[in-house]
ZATORVO-198527 format. One record per residue (C-alpha): residue in three letters; x, y, z; chain. Coordinates in Angstrom, 3 decimals. Example, Ala and Ser with C-alpha at 12.3 -4.5 7.8 and 13.67 -1.06 7.14 Angstrom:
<atoms>
<atom r="ALA" u="12.300" v="-4.500" w="7.800" c="A"/>
<atom r="SER" u="13.670" v="-1.060" w="7.140" c="A"/>
</atoms>
This chain:
<atoms>
<atom r="UNK" u="-0.019" v="0.048" w="-0.058" c="A"/>
<atom r="UNK" u="3.015" v="2.306" w="0.880" c="A"/>
<atom r="UNK" u="4.312" v="1.644" w="-2.616" c="A"/>
<atom r="UNK" u="1.198" v="2.308" w="-4.357" c="A"/>
<atom r="UNK" u="0.726" v="5.608" w="-2.464" c="A"/>
<atom r="UNK" u="4.313" v="6.735" w="-3.258" c="A"/>
<atom r="UNK" u="3.790" v="5.783" w="-6.890" c="A"/>
<atom r="UNK" u="0.463" v="7.884" w="-6.942" c="A"/>
<atom r="UNK" u="2.223" v="11.044" w="-5.375" c="A"/>
<atom r="UNK" u="5.206" v="10.528" w="-7.880" c="A"/>
<atom r="UNK" u="2.586" v="10.413" w="-10.765" c="A"/>
<atom r="UNK" u="0.876" v="13.672" w="-9.437" c="A"/>
<atom r="UNK" u="4.204" v="15.391" w="-9.024" c="A"/>
<atom r="UNK" u="5.246" v="14.503" w="-12.730" c="A"/>
<atom r="UNK" u="1.819" v="15.607" w="-13.939" c="A"/>
<atom r="UNK" u="2.276" v="18.788" w="-12.003" c="A"/>
<atom r="UNK" u="5.821" v="19.490" w="-13.227" c="A"/>
<atom r="UNK" u="4.625" v="18.710" w="-16.908" c="A"/>
<atom r="UNK" u="1.759" v="21.109" w="-16.487" c="A"/>
<atom r="UNK" u="4.133" v="23.750" w="-15.189" c="A"/>
<atom r="UNK" u="6.591" v="23.014" w="-18.057" c="A"/>
<atom r="UNK" u="3.888" v="23.396" w="-20.670" c="A"/>
<atom r="UNK" u="2.768" v="26.749" w="-19.192" c="A"/>
<atom r="UNK" u="6.348" v="27.997" w="-19.191" c="A"/>
<atom r="UNK" u="6.966" v="26.885" w="-22.753" c="A"/>
<atom r="UNK" u="3.609" v="28.307" w="-23.911" c="A"/>
<atom r="UNK" u="4.446" v="31.813" w="-22.148" c="A"/>
<atom r="UNK" u="7.874" v="31.658" w="-23.566" c="A"/>
<atom r="UNK" u="6.455" v="30.978" w="-27.145" c="A"/>
<atom r="UNK" u="3.901" v="33.825" w="-26.629" c="A"/>
<atom r="UNK" u="6.774" v="36.250" w="-26.002" c="A"/>
<atom r="UNK" u="9.166" v="35.016" w="-28.738" c="A"/>
<atom r="UNK" u="6.626" v="34.309" w="-31.696" c="A"/>
<atom r="UNK" u="5.707" v="37.971" w="-32.334" c="A"/>
<atom r="UNK" u="9.289" v="39.048" w="-32.180" c="A"/>
<atom r="UNK" u="10.270" v="36.223" w="-34.667" c="A"/>
<atom r="UNK" u="7.307" v="36.896" w="-37.030" c="A"/>
<atom r="UNK" u="8.234" v="40.614" w="-37.005" c="A"/>
<atom r="UNK" u="11.780" v="39.773" w="-37.780" c="A"/>
<atom r="UNK" u="10.767" v="37.471" w="-40.712" c="A"/>
<atom r="UNK" u="8.468" v="40.187" w="-42.008" c="A"/>
<atom r="UNK" u="11.119" v="42.855" w="-41.915" c="A"/>
<atom r="UNK" u="13.715" v="40.544" w="-43.734" c="A"/>
<atom r="UNK" u="11.206" v="39.619" w="-46.432" c="A"/>
<atom r="UNK" u="11.723" v="40.970" w="-49.912" c="A"/>
<atom r="UNK" u="8.586" v="42.631" w="-51.214" c="A"/>
<atom r="UNK" u="7.571" v="41.720" w="-54.648" c="A"/>
<atom r="UNK" u="5.370" v="43.173" w="-57.406" c="A"/>
<atom r="UNK" u="4.053" v="41.989" w="-60.772" c="A"/>
<atom r="UNK" u="2.728" v="44.141" w="-63.572" c="A"/>
<atom r="UNK" u="0.660" v="43.462" w="-66.489" c="A"/>
<atom r="UNK" u="1.322" v="45.834" w="-69.348" c="A"/>
<atom r="UNK" u="-1.414" v="45.725" w="-72.106" c="A"/>
<atom r="UNK" u="-0.967" v="49.032" w="-73.938" c="A"/>
<atom r="UNK" u="1.973" v="50.216" w="-76.121" c="A"/>
<atom r="UNK" u="1.322" v="53.860" w="-76.912" c="A"/>
<atom r="UNK" u="3.774" v="56.490" w="-75.678" c="A"/>
<atom r="UNK" u="1.263" v="57.732" w="-72.856" c="A"/>
<atom r="UNK" u="0.555" v="54.029" w="-71.546" c="A"/>
<atom r="UNK" u="4.217" v="52.990" w="-71.807" c="A"/>
<atom r="UNK" u="5.478" v="55.282" w="-68.789" c="A"/>
<atom r="UNK" u="3.440" v="53.699" w="-66.060" c="A"/>
<atom r="UNK" u="4.713" v="50.206" w="-66.013" c="A"/>
<atom r="UNK" u="8.259" v="51.278" w="-66.444" c="A"/>
<atom r="UNK" u="8.127" v="54.062" w="-63.870" c="A"/>
<atom r="UNK" u="6.458" v="51.858" w="-61.330" c="A"/>
<atom r="UNK" u="8.751" v="48.937" w="-61.885" c="A"/>
<atom r="UNK" u="11.934" v="51.036" w="-61.761" c="A"/>
<atom r="UNK" u="10.757" v="52.764" w="-58.510" c="A"/>
<atom r="UNK" u="9.835" v="49.422" w="-56.886" c="A"/>
<atom r="UNK" u="13.209" v="47.952" w="-57.856" c="A"/>
<atom r="UNK" u="14.996" v="50.947" w="-56.373" c="A"/>
<atom r="UNK" u="13.112" v="50.000" w="-53.223" c="A"/>
<atom r="UNK" u="14.825" v="46.570" w="-53.507" c="A"/>
<atom r="UNK" u="11.457" v="44.883" w="-54.414" c="A"/>
<atom r="UNK" u="11.545" v="41.947" w="-56.714" c="A"/>
<atom r="UNK" u="9.599" v="43.022" w="-59.924" c="A"/>
<atom r="UNK" u="8.236" v="41.174" w="-62.940" c="A"/>
<atom r="UNK" u="6.431" v="42.738" w="-65.939" c="A"/>
<atom r="UNK" u="4.092" v="40.521" w="-68.196" c="A"/>
<atom r="UNK" u="3.829" v="42.221" w="-71.537" c="A"/>
<atom r="UNK" u="0.691" v="40.978" w="-73.331" c="A"/>
<atom r="UNK" u="-1.314" v="42.101" w="-76.475" c="A"/>
<atom r="UNK" u="-0.382" v="45.685" w="-77.496" c="A"/>
<atom r="UNK" u="2.026" v="46.012" w="-74.511" c="A"/>
<atom r="UNK" u="4.171" v="43.687" w="-76.011" c="A"/>
<atom r="UNK" u="5.313" v="46.275" w="-78.482" c="A"/>
<atom r="UNK" u="7.228" v="47.827" w="-75.447" c="A"/>
<atom r="UNK" u="9.604" v="45.048" w="-75.811" c="A"/>
<atom r="UNK" u="10.481" v="45.773" w="-79.576" c="A"/>
<atom r="UNK" u="14.062" v="46.627" w="-80.311" c="A"/>
<atom r="UNK" u="12.672" v="49.431" w="-82.614" c="A"/>
<atom r="UNK" u="9.746" v="50.634" w="-80.404" c="A"/>
<atom r="UNK" u="7.779" v="53.123" w="-82.245" c="A"/>
<atom r="UNK" u="6.736" v="55.933" w="-79.672" c="A"/>
<atom r="UNK" u="3.234" v="57.145" w="-80.609" c="A"/>
<atom r="UNK" u="0.274" v="58.383" w="-78.603" c="A"/>
<atom r="UNK" u="-3.405" v="58.220" w="-79.682" c="A"/>
<atom r="UNK" u="-5.406" v="61.146" w="-78.295" c="A"/>
<atom r="UNK" u="-8.620" v="59.904" w="-80.003" c="A"/>
<atom r="UNK" u="-11.026" v="58.572" w="-77.590" c="A"/>
<atom r="UNK" u="-9.133" v="60.218" w="-74.643" c="A"/>
<atom r="UNK" u="-10.823" v="63.437" w="-73.919" c="A"/>
<atom r="UNK" u="-8.958" v="63.777" w="-70.498" c="A"/>
<atom r="UNK" u="-5.575" v="63.904" w="-72.200" c="A"/>
<atom r="UNK" u="-4.407" v="67.568" w="-71.912" c="A"/>
<atom r="UNK" u="-2.618" v="68.957" w="-74.891" c="A"/>
<atom r="UNK" u="0.310" v="71.245" w="-73.925" c="A"/>
<atom r="UNK" u="2.416" v="73.304" w="-76.161" c="A"/>
<atom r="UNK" u="6.157" v="72.806" w="-75.493" c="A"/>
<atom r="UNK" u="7.110" v="76.187" w="-76.872" c="A"/>
<atom r="UNK" u="6.219" v="79.843" w="-76.178" c="A"/>
<atom r="UNK" u="6.083" v="81.819" w="-72.818" c="A"/>
<atom r="UNK" u="5.575" v="79.796" w="-69.506" c="A"/>
<atom r="UNK" u="1.750" v="80.858" w="-69.214" c="A"/>
<atom r="UNK" u="1.239" v="79.647" w="-72.793" c="A"/>
<atom r="UNK" u="2.759" v="76.213" w="-72.062" c="A"/>
<atom r="UNK" u="0.569" v="75.791" w="-68.990" c="A"/>
<atom r="UNK" u="-2.576" v="76.021" w="-70.883" c="A"/>
<atom r="UNK" u="-4.394" v="72.666" w="-71.568" c="A"/>
<atom r="UNK" u="-5.706" v="72.484" w="-74.916" c="A"/>
<atom r="UNK" u="-8.732" v="69.980" w="-74.915" c="A"/>
<atom r="UNK" u="-9.207" v="68.922" w="-78.446" c="A"/>
<atom r="UNK" u="-12.534" v="67.407" w="-79.267" c="A"/>
<atom r="UNK" u="-12.569" v="63.774" w="-80.910" c="A"/>
<atom r="UNK" u="-14.119" v="65.128" w="-84.069" c="A"/>
<atom r="UNK" u="-10.922" v="67.344" w="-84.599" c="A"/>
<atom r="UNK" u="-8.608" v="64.608" w="-83.724" c="A"/>
<atom r="UNK" u="-10.420" v="62.232" w="-86.220" c="A"/>
<atom r="UNK" u="-10.570" v="64.623" w="-89.272" c="A"/>
<atom r="UNK" u="-7.248" v="66.372" w="-89.195" c="A"/>
<atom r="UNK" u="-4.701" v="64.420" w="-91.313" c="A"/>
<atom r="UNK" u="-1.662" v="63.794" w="-89.180" c="A"/>
<atom r="UNK" u="-3.001" v="64.884" w="-85.834" c="A"/>
<atom r="UNK" u="-1.751" v="61.903" w="-84.003" c="A"/>
<atom r="UNK" u="1.732" v="62.481" w="-85.498" c="A"/>
<atom r="UNK" u="1.671" v="66.150" w="-84.439" c="A"/>
<atom r="UNK" u="0.287" v="65.239" w="-81.044" c="A"/>
<atom r="UNK" u="3.019" v="62.640" w="-80.467" c="A"/>
<atom r="UNK" u="5.718" v="65.287" w="-81.481" c="A"/>
<atom r="UNK" u="4.191" v="67.741" w="-79.115" c="A"/>
<atom r="UNK" u="4.277" v="65.145" w="-76.373" c="A"/>
<atom r="UNK" u="7.875" v="64.050" w="-76.996" c="A"/>
<atom r="UNK" u="9.019" v="67.754" w="-76.816" c="A"/>
<atom r="UNK" u="7.318" v="68.403" w="-73.607" c="A"/>
<atom r="UNK" u="8.762" v="65.215" w="-72.086" c="A"/>
<atom r="UNK" u="12.061" v="66.423" w="-73.196" c="A"/>
<atom r="UNK" u="11.680" v="69.967" w="-71.828" c="A"/>
<atom r="UNK" u="10.756" v="68.636" w="-68.458" c="A"/>
<atom r="UNK" u="13.851" v="66.350" w="-68.246" c="A"/>
<atom r="UNK" u="11.966" v="63.196" w="-68.345" c="A"/>
<atom r="UNK" u="13.567" v="60.052" w="-69.448" c="A"/>
<atom r="UNK" u="12.325" v="58.502" w="-72.714" c="A"/>
<atom r="UNK" u="10.460" v="55.100" w="-72.603" c="A"/>
<atom r="UNK" u="13.576" v="53.482" w="-74.046" c="A"/>
<atom r="UNK" u="15.700" v="54.986" w="-71.311" c="A"/>
<atom r="UNK" u="13.335" v="53.849" w="-68.672" c="A"/>
<atom r="UNK" u="13.204" v="50.366" w="-70.080" c="A"/>
<atom r="UNK" u="17.092" v="50.280" w="-70.004" c="A"/>
<atom r="UNK" u="16.828" v="51.287" w="-66.449" c="A"/>
<atom r="UNK" u="14.353" v="48.591" w="-65.463" c="A"/>
<atom r="UNK" u="16.754" v="46.034" w="-67.139" c="A"/>
<atom r="UNK" u="19.724" v="47.356" w="-65.275" c="A"/>
<atom r="UNK" u="17.790" v="47.101" w="-62.150" c="A"/>
<atom r="UNK" u="17.069" v="43.381" w="-62.744" c="A"/>
<atom r="UNK" u="13.257" v="43.911" w="-63.486" c="A"/>
<atom r="UNK" u="12.153" v="40.657" w="-64.947" c="A"/>
<atom r="UNK" u="10.801" v="41.057" w="-68.392" c="A"/>
<atom r="UNK" u="8.286" v="38.431" w="-69.522" c="A"/>
<atom r="UNK" u="6.648" v="38.152" w="-72.936" c="A"/>
<atom r="UNK" u="3.197" v="36.598" w="-73.560" c="A"/>
<atom r="UNK" u="3.809" v="33.692" w="-75.709" c="A"/>
<atom r="UNK" u="0.165" v="33.734" w="-77.103" c="A"/>
<atom r="UNK" u="0.445" v="37.483" w="-78.148" c="A"/>
<atom r="UNK" u="3.968" v="36.627" w="-79.880" c="A"/>
<atom r="UNK" u="2.155" v="34.027" w="-82.005" c="A"/>
<atom r="UNK" u="-1.118" v="35.898" w="-82.426" c="A"/>
<atom r="UNK" u="0.554" v="39.018" w="-83.846" c="A"/>
<atom r="UNK" u="3.218" v="36.908" w="-85.803" c="A"/>
<atom r="UNK" u="6.097" v="38.386" w="-83.931" c="A"/>
<atom r="UNK" u="9.667" v="36.925" w="-84.412" c="A"/>
<atom r="UNK" u="11.695" v="36.707" w="-81.251" c="A"/>
<atom r="UNK" u="14.576" v="38.388" w="-82.987" c="A"/>
<atom r="UNK" u="12.375" v="41.658" w="-83.053" c="A"/>
<atom r="UNK" u="12.415" v="41.641" w="-79.299" c="A"/>
<atom r="UNK" u="15.021" v="42.861" w="-76.985" c="A"/>
<atom r="UNK" u="17.356" v="40.025" w="-75.803" c="A"/>
<atom r="UNK" u="16.696" v="40.857" w="-72.325" c="A"/>
<atom r="UNK" u="13.165" v="39.133" w="-72.490" c="A"/>
<atom r="UNK" u="13.797" v="36.393" w="-69.799" c="A"/>
<atom r="UNK" u="10.666" v="34.283" w="-70.544" c="A"/>
<atom r="UNK" u="8.086" v="33.444" w="-73.103" c="A"/>
<atom r="UNK" u="5.061" v="32.062" w="-71.250" c="A"/>
<atom r="UNK" u="1.323" v="31.986" w="-71.166" c="A"/>
<atom r="UNK" u="-1.203" v="33.024" w="-68.557" c="A"/>
<atom r="UNK" u="-0.977" v="29.808" w="-66.691" c="A"/>
<atom r="UNK" u="2.603" v="30.227" w="-66.002" c="A"/>
<atom r="UNK" u="2.261" v="34.002" w="-64.981" c="A"/>
<atom r="UNK" u="-0.706" v="33.857" w="-62.543" c="A"/>
<atom r="UNK" u="1.006" v="31.882" w="-59.835" c="A"/>
<atom r="UNK" u="3.785" v="34.543" w="-59.852" c="A"/>
<atom r="UNK" u="0.960" v="37.308" w="-59.581" c="A"/>
<atom r="UNK" u="-0.744" v="35.181" w="-56.840" c="A"/>
<atom r="UNK" u="2.467" v="35.223" w="-54.671" c="A"/>
<atom r="UNK" u="3.324" v="38.778" w="-55.374" c="A"/>
<atom r="UNK" u="2.525" v="41.442" w="-52.599" c="A"/>
<atom r="UNK" u="1.383" v="43.808" w="-55.392" c="A"/>
<atom r="UNK" u="-0.084" v="43.042" w="-58.674" c="A"/>
<atom r="UNK" u="-1.045" v="46.070" w="-61.103" c="A"/>
<atom r="UNK" u="-3.011" v="45.851" w="-64.327" c="A"/>
<atom r="UNK" u="-1.998" v="48.635" w="-66.823" c="A"/>
</atoms>
């Protein structure tokens, strides 16, 4: 009987010690986990994917500006060029704008006194559609304004993104759809893939933008 009582007491003591140990471990984990999670989060490299769908001069700037800025912040960045956006990867990129159908687009004159250059010339679509060479003129004015403001050209921004290790991805379906030869595109294109390959990248990214 004495031995049995001692065994019971020993079991109770072990159970009590185990309970105390579990309590201490739980308390310690509660203290350590938030710090560890914060440390992991602070050491994590942010990532961004951009879907570039347009190739005109005015739409070419957003993906390259956002990509180069994010890369400067040490983010991992990838741009997926699809449909008309694929033209941004052409070696001989043709910088044009299309004011037609874009009534919010301001027309500014890159010459004359400052007060004259600050005027927004809102051109009606009827005028844009019926004046021969209007898009060429608008493109020329836009390029001149960009140069006057000291803004980098699209190809210069593209080169900056390449130097910053922004991943250039071409949509394989668009390449085939428009009959592009890969030799027409810049050699820095790292992948030719479809949506099924790009979507998992977008899913894992912290930020995904459609432009």
